[in-house]
TORMI-962806 format. One record per residue (C-alpha): x, y, z. Coordinates in steps of 0.1 Angstrom, whole numbers, plus 5000, padded with zeros to 4 digits. Layout:
BEGIN
XYZ...
END
This chain:
BEGIN
755179566466755279236448751479166455750779076422753778946410754078536405756178386426758878096423757877746437753877796434753477476424755377316454752277516481748877426484746577616456742977646458742177616420739277786406737577686375739177856342735878046333733978206363731278396352731578756359729178866391727279206386728679556389727879586423729079236435732579306414733179636427732679506464735079216458737279456433737979696470738679396490741279266465742779646468743179646504744279346506746879406480748179716502749279906470750480286470747480536462748780616428748680226416745780186436744180486416745580296379743879976389740580136396740880276362740479956346737479846330734779556344736679276326740779316338739179386372737779026375740678886356742679036388740278916413740578566397744278586397744478696434742178426444744078126420747478256428747378366469749178096491746277916513748877796543748378016576751378176589750577896621751877616599754977776596755677866631754777536644757477376620760277626628759377616665760077206658763577296651764377446678762877196703765877106726764276756735764076606702766476316694769376416664768076136645764676296643765976626641768376556610765076436593762876726601765876966591766176836554762877036548763877356564765077576538762277496516759777576544761677906548761677986512757677916512757678146543759378406526757278406495754078436515755578716534756278906501753778836480750378776508748179066515749379286547746579106568748378796566751978916575749879106607749078796616752078636612753578896636750678906662751078846698749378526692751978356668754878596678756178506641759378766641760478586677760578236662762078376631765278566651765378246672765878036646768478276628770378266660770277926663771377886629774678066633775177976669777977706656779877976634779778246659780478076694782377756682781877546718779277606741778177386768775577226750777376976724773776876712773077246699776177316686775877006665772677046651773577436647776677316625774377096605771977376597774477636590775977416560772777506541770877856529769177886559770678196576770578346539766578296536766178386570767278716563765078726532762278696555763378936581763779206550760379106533758579196570760679516571759679636542756079686559755879996579754679786606756879516604759879756598759079896631758679586650762579446638763579796651761779776684762579396689765979346714767979126690766579126653768979356640771879236661771078866648770979036613774979196619775978846631775278696602778078866584780078586600778378356576780678166551778678286520779478606505775978606489774578596521777178876539776579116508772579076515773179146550775279466544772979586518770079576544771979716568773080016548769480056541768780066579771180346579769180546560766080516578765180796608766880646636768680386622771980486624772280446658770480106659773279986630775880116654774579976683774379606667777879656657778879726693777479416702778979216672782379376687781479196722780678866709782778846685785978926710787079206687789779456697788279726677784479796664784179656627787579526630785979186614784379366588787379486574789179166576786478976554786479306531789979226524789878846523787078816496788979006469787778766441783778826452782879166434779679186449780279176486782979416481780479656464777879586493780979606520781979946505778480076501777779996539781380146548780180486530776980486545777680396583780380686582779080966560775380966566775381136600774981526604777581556636780281666617782681556649781181196649781481186613785281186613785381016646784080726621785880806596789080796617787680446630788180276594791480446586793180286618791679966606793579996573790880146548792680406536795680186522793779906510791180146490794780296475795479956463791579916451791480246430792580076401790279796398788479696366785079666385782979966375780679926402783379866431784980216414782080406416781980316454785180366461785080716443781880816463783680726496786580936491784881226478782781236511786081216528786781486555790281626552790581766582793781946575792682066545789182226565791782376592793682536565789882666546789182776580792083016582791383096548787983166557789183366587791583536565788883636538786683736564788984006578789484086545785384136537785184346567787884556558786384576522782884646535784084916558785885086530782585066511780385186537782985486534783085476495779185466500778985766521781385946501779385846470776186036483777786306498779086346462775686286451773886536472776686816464775686716428772186726432772487086451774687206423772387096394769087236413771387546423772587586382768887506376767587786396770088026377768787896346764987956351766088306363767788396330764888206312762688506327764988766325765188676285761288646285761188996299763789126276762088956245758589146257760289486260761789416229758789326210756989626230759589856218760089706180756389776177756490096189759290176162757590016135754090246142756390556147758090516116755090446096753690776111756591006103756290856067752990926064753891276079756391346056754291236026751191466036753791756046754991686006751391675991750591996010754192165997752692055966748892245969750792535981752792545954750592505927748492785941751293015940751792935906748092985895748093315913751293405894749293295860746593535874744093215872743393315910743693515936744593475974742593695998743793656037740593726054740393896091739793566109742793446092741493206066742693256029739893316001740493185968739093405936738793285900739793525878739593275843737193415819734393145807735492815811736692915845735792745876732892975896734093115926732592975953734193155980736492865991737992936023740992746035741492856077745092956076745492776110745092466091747292516065750192576091749192236105749692066075753391976079752691836114748991686113746991406096745891466062743491176061740491306047741791626031740891675998741491945972739391965942741391975909744491855930746691585910747291435949743991495961743891125980745390885998745590535983742990315995743290076022742789775998745889825978749389655984750789776016753290036017757089936011759089796043761090046057764890056048767089766064767089586091763389556084761489516119759289206124755589306114753589436147751089216163747589316157746989376195750389626196748389846169745289886186746990176209747390366179744990586157746390406126744690226098745489846106747589666082746289436057745989066063748488826055748788666023746988286023749488026027750487855999748987495990751487235996753287065966751786745951753686445965755986645987754586516018752086256031750686486057747886756051748087096068746287186095746187536111745387496151745387826171748488006156750587726145750087456116750287076121750286816095746986596093748586256094746986016068745985646081748685346076747885076056749684736072749484436053748784206085746184276114748284406145747284426178746184736194748684966216746185116243747885446246746185776260746386006231746886366233744786586212746086796185745587126204747486936230750786926217751887286212754787336231755486996243758286726232755786576206755686916185759686886180759886486170758586366136757485986139756985956101760886006097761285726119758585486103761185516072764385406088762485056106762084716089758184716098757784406077759884276104757784396128754784326117755783956113756483936151753384136163750884026140747583866154746883486153743583476140742783766107739183726120736783736143740084176609741484106640739584246671741784546693740884466730741884776749743284666783742084916814745485026828745584976866744985306884748585416902747885426935748885686956749985796989747185847012748186177021748486326985745286506968744686416930743086666912743786506872742186216859743985886867745485786835746686156828748486166857750185836854751085896818752186286827754286136853756085866828756886186806758186396836760986146845761886156812763386536818764586436850763786826864762186966886758987176880760387486884763087406862761087356836758787626838761287856840762987706807759587756792759488116800762788156784762487966756765487786768766187466744769287376762767287296790764687116778765086876746762686906715761486546719760486626757758686976744756686736721755586496744754486776771752486896740749886636747749586746783748387136779745887196804742287216793739687466805737987216832741787146845742087496849739487566867739887276893743287406901742187776902739287646928742087456946744087766954740888016960740287736989743887827003744587447005748387357008750387306980752487046994749586796998749186766959750986496940753786576921751986576885749286796899751487046917753287046881750087076858749287336885752387606879752187456839748987596835749987966852752588016822751188336800750588266765751487866774749987726740751887976720755287936740755187556737754487596694757687836690759787596710758487326694758987536660762787616668763887276681762587136648763587416624767087286611765986926613763087056587765687276566767486946562764686706553763086966528766287086513767086736496763686696486762987026464766686976450765786606436762886756420764387086406767286826394764886526378762786826362765986946344767586646339764286486321763386776303766786826288767186486275767786436238767986056240764586036257763186246230764286026204762785706224759285856227759785956188760185566177757185446201754885726186755685566155755185216161752285286177750885476150751585176126749884986146746585226154746085406126743785126105742185116135741985446157743985636130747185826140747386056169750086336176751086246213750386026240750386026277753385916299751485666317750985496282754785336287753285116310751784936283754784866265754984516282751184426276751784426240752884076231753983946198752383646180754283386199753583526230757183566235758383916231756384246243756584556224759384736249761684416240761084476203761884826212765184726229766384526201765584816176767685056198770484826197770684726160769685086145769885346171773085216194773685556203770385596225770485256243771585406271769085696271768785636308771985716320770386066312767986056335768986186370767886216402764586046390764385816416764986036443762086296429759885976425759785966462759086326468755686426475755786826464752386906476753186796513756586946509755187326499752987286526755587216553757087506536754687716544753987606578757487706584757188066572753788056594755687936623758288226615755588496610754588376648757988416664758688746646755288876660756588756695759588936688758089246682755489186710757889096736761589146741763188756739766888776730766888406722763888466697765788736679768788576677767188226659765288526637768788656625770188286620767588146604765888396583768388336555767587976556763788026552764088246524766288026508764087736511761287936502762888036467764287686466760087596467759187806443761687726417760987316422757187416416757687636386760487366370758087066379754887256361757487336332758486976328754986806332753587086306756586996281755486636284751986776279750386636313748386836337750486926373747286936393746586546379750186446380752286496409755686426412754886076426753085986395755286186371758586046381757685656387756985636351760485676345761885446369759385196360759985256325764085246326763884906348761484746327763484846294766884736314764984366322763984366286767584396272769084156295766383906284766683946249770883876255769683616273767383446246770083496221772183346242769983026244769283086203773083066197773682756219770782566206772282656169775782536182774482216195771982106165775282176145777481946169774681676168774381686130778081666132778181306155775781146139778081116108780881036131780580646141783880736167781380956184778580666194780980506221781180846239777780946237776480636257779080696283777981056282774180986285775180696315776881016333774181266324771581026341774080966374774181356374770681406375769681156400772481326424770881636416767681516425769181396459770581726467767081896460765881626487763481476461763481126478762480826461759980686491757980876512757680856549754880596561754880426529754980056526758379936503760680146517763479926521763379786489763280106474765980236491768079926482767279976445768480326446771580266462772279986435771980296408773280596423776380586451775380726484776481136488777281326515774681596503772081376513773081256548770581556565768381416596765281586575765881276546765280956569762680766555760380636581760680526616758580606650759080876673759480606699761780386684764480656680764080706717764380336719767880376696769180646718768680406750
END
């Protein structure tokens, strides 16, 4: 604002000089005086806030300076002097003496208007002083000799000619500019009937500096909201007063004649650029452009394009950049239309291709689902065959062992019989056959012989030795009288092919001794593995030893699986310890080490108006229900008899499904049925009933109405339900198969498990697997500099060390579609379809309906296939969920598959961000190298300086394009700021929007349009 700036010519004004050192008052009085000074300075809020932060010493200095340098002449002093110059009754001699100090008075007035507080300016402009009127009148008087040449009053012309030889016009324009720099003064100037017109007429002044000042001020006014129309109106007045043939004609003449004055040419070119290109209406803009073209501007600019003045060259280029090439626009429009037609064709083609792609995708998904069904069935068959094989193999093994034992027993019995025969032949014993069939052995030896004990062996037992078991049979004195004890080594295996060892559960069905226990596992070799073998159930896993890290690492908060939960899962098939041997873990620790290595709107229900019935109609239904039923019946456009007949015959061709569904809401209640039956018992005529009541009467008489309506609804919606449920089941089946059979995904999980164990081992110990929802936490674990997450690091090492895994997501098909499926609801819908079909079958059994029989025959196959698909989808999903260590009860498809969708999306984003970071680092490296090279090259210094200037101008233009305005609406100082900005950056059409007008009251815009 310049309110605290020092001004020239202060020695010529009357000052009230304070003593050099005035004692500072107390803080309260100081703050009061400082607040008065701040208000009088009329500063913007940011500058006022800055001054309030001063200490008391600086505040007191500021108060003293304001009182010392403030102009003390009141406004009416200057107004009286200006009115004295305009007095027509004064003699020429006296006028000549008075006017000698006019320029000095105007300069003092301009300084006062520019430096005094807003109160002084408001006093100058108030209704009592009417300073603006006096100033405009003096400006008109000062230039009337130049404009009108000769008028009736020769005395006025002579006085005006005398004034025009001085700088009074220039200083008057500066006074008006100072007034316009205040919002209050600007509004008054814009509302004044002649102020802007007189400013425009000042272009006739012979002083080029004055004309440049006028054009700068008019250009700034053009950029204020409502100002453009006022400027054009002023130049229309200029044309009329100066007798121009065309508007702006004299302006162009001055532009061509002032070739030596660069400042004026720059100001003129800037004004033309703004007055032409600062309008929104493109047609009007072209019209203004054509006005100057007719006046020869284009030809003259062609001559001036190679001027040596940089300022003029910039303004000329700015105008040429803003020029509308209508021919080019027409060509562009034709090209655009052709391009739009091509776009329409391509969009149509794209829609066809998209439809085809969706069809192919659905077909592919269906084929994958069918293959998955076949695969599941084959797996079941294979499992059954394996069970049969194991059972048969167990039985064969048992039979072989029994046969072998019987052979051994038969051989022993044979040896015993032979031995007995030998002893009998030697005369040592004698065999007697008893009457009961036993054999008696009698010893014949003398001395030392075995005493005859009359041992008897039943003959039947001896005959059975070749077939029965010999367990527990013992003959004294025999060499092979006993079987080997069970503690000894097991018998050698049968001849090849050796069968697998029988399970203990299978052996329990036979009366045979249990096989010996398996030998203990061999201890691990020293140094062969860092893990220890742990037996869990029937399998053995290695106990993972803690990992010692060089730095403390953040904790990866995954949800770990227990060791007994990994059997049969994907984590049982991966080896994370092998991955740790392949990775650069020092780099990983450097990236992820921790910084510190120490510690309701109410809904109003409006009552619907009761429909007025005809007087002679009887209404039995509730008014609202009757009204809604009438609306529903109008949709069918059929009579009551036709509707009831169609319901009885299940005729869906006569009744649309949506109408039947609407009609379901109007099934008669018990109360309504009683009312209608009572009406019939009273033998009252049906014609007196309203149409809705009559319909309800016949509607309620249909047998098994609710059952019939449910059947009709089921039959009508059956095809839609099949078409809706089948793709959802196929999506679950196909997605389950692709996720379970994705080897690359398994490798990625292996890497994640390895890195997580490396980070958590020292704090939580190693784990054997993790819940899939832990994948979402990869983005939460950040590096030391917080610029990289664990997922970004995984994407980086996949690209560097495992490029074959970088596109692992290509193996996961249909997961997005499966993520949107609520399998529980789908299975419930399938069961409901089965119940509905059972209802129809019972109806067909009880009553003969050809329509329903045909439907059952046609739809049974579809429903059977859907039910099989539902069972397959459930089994496939359960398999894949269990494979990843989850539970199907707690992890439905709407939870399981979105984990992979989010993981894939986050992984792709991480890959893209890694690429961007790499490009930025390379660009920064190249820039640093280039700067180092340029620092040693002296030739580049000049180019660098010019480039900095160009970058500064580009940045300012960008700020303009983004509507970053240098001033705010409703703030003082706007005109000066606009003029300052236009001197720095030429006007471009990108800023020429109505929304970028700076300030002006609404009534001024209306006045300007009038």
